[in-house]
RODO-2510 file (C-alpha; in nm, 4 decimals, decimal comma):
residues 107
     n   res          X          Y          Z
     1     x     0,0000     0,0000     0,0000
     2     x     0,1390     0,3406    -0,0928
     3     x     0,1932     0,6052     0,1762
     4     x    -0,0850     0,8160     0,0239
     5     x    -0,3266     0,5228     0,0389
     6     x    -0,2254     0,4515     0,3977
     7     x    -0,2913     0,8119     0,4920
     8     x    -0,6310     0,8125     0,3177
     9     x    -0,7425     0,4911     0,4867
    10     x    -0,6192     0,6139     0,8244
    11     x    -0,8218     0,9347     0,7871
    12     x    -1,1308     0,7301     0,6985
    13     x    -1,0761     0,5098     1,0039
    14     x    -1,0775     0,8157     1,2283
    15     x    -1,3849     0,9735     1,0671
    16     x    -1,5996     0,6627     1,0099
    17     x    -1,7228     0,6407     1,3717
    18     x    -1,9063     0,9701     1,3259
    19     x    -2,1487     0,7696     1,1094
    20     x    -2,1116     0,4042     1,2093
    21     x    -1,9694     0,3912     1,5616
    22     x    -1,6836     0,1503     1,6290
    23     x    -1,7777    -0,0812     1,3382
    24     x    -1,5652     0,1140     1,0858
    25     x    -1,2470     0,1072     1,2947
    26     x    -1,3069    -0,2592     1,3828
    27     x    -1,3385    -0,3647     1,0188
    28     x    -1,0475    -0,1388     0,9266
    29     x    -0,8297    -0,2896     1,1972
    30     x    -0,9109    -0,6458     1,0941
    31     x    -0,8513    -0,5790     0,7242
    32     x    -0,5678    -0,3241     0,7276
    33     x    -0,3581    -0,3987     1,0374
    34     x    -0,0861    -0,5803     0,8401
    35     x    -0,0563    -0,3270     0,5572
    36     x     0,2074    -0,1040     0,7123
    37     x     0,3083     0,0560     1,0410
    38     x     0,1272     0,3865     0,9766
    39     x    -0,2119     0,2328     0,8980
    40     x    -0,1700    -0,0267     1,1730
    41     x    -0,1048     0,2443     1,4330
    42     x    -0,4065     0,4494     1,3272
    43     x    -0,6361     0,1471     1,3046
    44     x    -0,5442     0,0512     1,6620
    45     x    -0,5842     0,4072     1,7882
    46     x    -0,9226     0,4565     1,6210
    47     x    -1,0510     0,1238     1,7511
    48     x    -0,9220     0,1810     2,1055
    49     x    -1,0729     0,5279     2,1178
    50     x    -1,4100     0,4143     1,9891
    51     x    -1,4285     0,1253     2,2336
    52     x    -1,3557     0,3827     2,5061
    53     x    -1,6316     0,6064     2,3668
    54     x    -1,8743     0,3115     2,3655
    55     x    -1,7947     0,2542     2,7332
    56     x    -1,8604     0,6253     2,7940
    57     x    -2,1982     0,5979     2,6199
    58     x    -2,2874     0,2908     2,8246
    59     x    -2,1890     0,4605     3,1510
    60     x    -2,3896     0,7687     3,0526
    61     x    -2,6922     0,5559     2,9693
    62     x    -2,6726     0,3910     3,3102
    63     x    -2,6329     0,7307     3,4773
    64     x    -2,9532     0,8537     3,3136
    65     x    -3,1379     0,6889     3,6008
    66     x    -2,9887     0,9541     3,8293
    67     x    -3,0257     1,2386     3,5761
    68     x    -2,6523     1,3116     3,5309
    69     x    -2,6379     1,0795     3,2296
    70     x    -2,8415     1,3324     3,0338
    71     x    -2,5480     1,5716     3,0760
    72     x    -2,2614     1,3261     3,0259
    73     x    -2,4017     1,1581     2,7126
    74     x    -2,3820     1,4697     2,4911
    75     x    -2,0415     1,5556     2,6376
    76     x    -1,9107     1,2128     2,5331
    77     x    -2,0626     1,2584     2,1855
    78     x    -1,9109     1,6037     2,1357
    79     x    -1,5676     1,4919     2,2571
    80     x    -1,5793     1,1881     2,0272
    81     x    -1,6495     1,4058     1,7229
    82     x    -1,3912     1,6701     1,8150
    83     x    -1,1157     1,4155     1,8821
    84     x    -1,1989     1,2250     1,5602
    85     x    -1,1608     1,5440     1,3578
    86     x    -0,8332     1,6308     1,5337
    87     x    -0,7063     1,2778     1,4659
    88     x    -0,7988     1,3045     1,0974
    89     x    -0,6158     1,6377     1,0635
    90     x    -0,3048     1,5068     1,2424
    91     x    -0,3138     1,1922     1,0290
    92     x    -0,3347     1,4022     0,7134
    93     x    -0,0191     1,5803     0,8317
    94     x     0,1538     1,2411     0,8557
    95     x     0,1670     1,2278     1,2356
    96     x     0,1272     0,9175     1,4491
    97     x    -0,1627     1,0562     1,6522
    98     x    -0,2661     0,9087     1,9845
    99     x    -0,6055     0,9965     2,1320
   100     x    -0,6092     1,1522     2,4773
   101     x    -0,8345     0,9695     2,7241
   102     x    -0,8370     0,6493     2,5165
   103     x    -0,7877     0,3205     2,6973
   104     x    -0,5294     0,1119     2,5103
   105     x    -0,7120    -0,2211     2,4718
   106     x    -0,5176    -0,3186     2,1583
   107     x    -0,1444    -0,2548     2,1626
***
Protein backbone atom coordinates (compact mmCIF):
# COMPACT_ATOMS: atom_id res chain seq x y z
CA UNK A 1 0.00 0.00 0.00
CA UNK A 2 1.39 3.41 -0.93
CA UNK A 3 1.93 6.05 1.76
CA UNK A 4 -0.85 8.16 0.24
CA UNK A 5 -3.27 5.23 0.39
CA UNK A 6 -2.25 4.51 3.98
CA UNK A 7 -2.91 8.12 4.92
CA UNK A 8 -6.31 8.13 3.18
CA UNK A 9 -7.42 4.91 4.87
CA UNK A 10 -6.19 6.14 8.24
CA UNK A 11 -8.22 9.35 7.87
CA UNK A 12 -11.31 7.30 6.98
CA UNK A 13 -10.76 5.10 10.04
CA UNK A 14 -10.78 8.16 12.28
CA UNK A 15 -13.85 9.73 10.67
CA UNK A 16 -16.00 6.63 10.10
CA UNK A 17 -17.23 6.41 13.72
CA UNK A 18 -19.06 9.70 13.26
CA UNK A 19 -21.49 7.70 11.09
CA UNK A 20 -21.12 4.04 12.09
CA UNK A 21 -19.69 3.91 15.62
CA UNK A 22 -16.84 1.50 16.29
CA UNK A 23 -17.78 -0.81 13.38
CA UNK A 24 -15.65 1.14 10.86
CA UNK A 25 -12.47 1.07 12.95
CA UNK A 26 -13.07 -2.59 13.83
CA UNK A 27 -13.39 -3.65 10.19
CA UNK A 28 -10.47 -1.39 9.27
CA UNK A 29 -8.30 -2.90 11.97
CA UNK A 30 -9.11 -6.46 10.94
CA UNK A 31 -8.51 -5.79 7.24
CA UNK A 32 -5.68 -3.24 7.28
CA UNK A 33 -3.58 -3.99 10.37
CA UNK A 34 -0.86 -5.80 8.40
CA UNK A 35 -0.56 -3.27 5.57
CA UNK A 36 2.07 -1.04 7.12
CA UNK A 37 3.08 0.56 10.41
CA UNK A 38 1.27 3.87 9.77
CA UNK A 39 -2.12 2.33 8.98
CA UNK A 40 -1.70 -0.27 11.73
CA UNK A 41 -1.05 2.44 14.33
CA UNK A 42 -4.07 4.49 13.27
CA UNK A 43 -6.36 1.47 13.05
CA UNK A 44 -5.44 0.51 16.62
CA UNK A 45 -5.84 4.07 17.88
CA UNK A 46 -9.23 4.57 16.21
CA UNK A 47 -10.51 1.24 17.51
CA UNK A 48 -9.22 1.81 21.05
CA UNK A 49 -10.73 5.28 21.18
CA UNK A 50 -14.10 4.14 19.89
CA UNK A 51 -14.28 1.25 22.34
CA UNK A 52 -13.56 3.83 25.06
CA UNK A 53 -16.32 6.06 23.67
CA UNK A 54 -18.74 3.11 23.65
CA UNK A 55 -17.95 2.54 27.33
CA UNK A 56 -18.60 6.25 27.94
CA UNK A 57 -21.98 5.98 26.20
CA UNK A 58 -22.87 2.91 28.25
CA UNK A 59 -21.89 4.61 31.51
CA UNK A 60 -23.90 7.69 30.53
CA UNK A 61 -26.92 5.56 29.69
CA UNK A 62 -26.73 3.91 33.10
CA UNK A 63 -26.33 7.31 34.77
CA UNK A 64 -29.53 8.54 33.14
CA UNK A 65 -31.38 6.89 36.01
CA UNK A 66 -29.89 9.54 38.29
CA UNK A 67 -30.26 12.39 35.76
CA UNK A 68 -26.52 13.12 35.31
CA UNK A 69 -26.38 10.80 32.30
CA UNK A 70 -28.42 13.32 30.34
CA UNK A 71 -25.48 15.72 30.76
CA UNK A 72 -22.61 13.26 30.26
CA UNK A 73 -24.02 11.58 27.13
CA UNK A 74 -23.82 14.70 24.91
CA UNK A 75 -20.41 15.56 26.38
CA UNK A 76 -19.11 12.13 25.33
CA UNK A 77 -20.63 12.58 21.85
CA UNK A 78 -19.11 16.04 21.36
CA UNK A 79 -15.68 14.92 22.57
CA UNK A 80 -15.79 11.88 20.27
CA UNK A 81 -16.50 14.06 17.23
CA UNK A 82 -13.91 16.70 18.15
CA UNK A 83 -11.16 14.16 18.82
CA UNK A 84 -11.99 12.25 15.60
CA UNK A 85 -11.61 15.44 13.58
CA UNK A 86 -8.33 16.31 15.34
CA UNK A 87 -7.06 12.78 14.66
CA UNK A 88 -7.99 13.05 10.97
CA UNK A 89 -6.16 16.38 10.64
CA UNK A 90 -3.05 15.07 12.42
CA UNK A 91 -3.14 11.92 10.29
CA UNK A 92 -3.35 14.02 7.13
CA UNK A 93 -0.19 15.80 8.32
CA UNK A 94 1.54 12.41 8.56
CA UNK A 95 1.67 12.28 12.36
CA UNK A 96 1.27 9.18 14.49
CA UNK A 97 -1.63 10.56 16.52
CA UNK A 98 -2.66 9.09 19.85
CA UNK A 99 -6.05 9.97 21.32
CA UNK A 100 -6.09 11.52 24.77
CA UNK A 101 -8.35 9.69 27.24
CA UNK A 102 -8.37 6.49 25.17
CA UNK A 103 -7.88 3.20 26.97
CA UNK A 104 -5.29 1.12 25.10
CA UNK A 105 -7.12 -2.21 24.72
CA UNK A 106 -5.18 -3.19 21.58
CA UNK A 107 -1.44 -2.55 21.63
